[in-house]
C-alpha angles and dihedrals in degrees: 000000000000107000118153138212117230122214128192118209126205141147091300095051132260127320130186110250102175141010133205093027114176100171133041109181130174115243109180107291092348141062125240110219118197123188129213089260094049099260110151132205129177113211129182116221145080128274108251099173143358116199110194094184093055094034093233135139118199121203127189121214112248118255113249116228115253113273096030122110 
């Protein structure tokens, strides 16, 4: 099996946001993550790295335009 773990990086480092991911699909400015058991999560960000040996996908949080909070 080739499931992946997905990590989201931000100012405070990376944290795992989902395990056993079998699908990463673009959805506008976000990514739809789907697990082996059908769990779905929509995450905004950009793919910064995919490591096939470690079965990991690394996302970076999107930069917010100046003046937005």
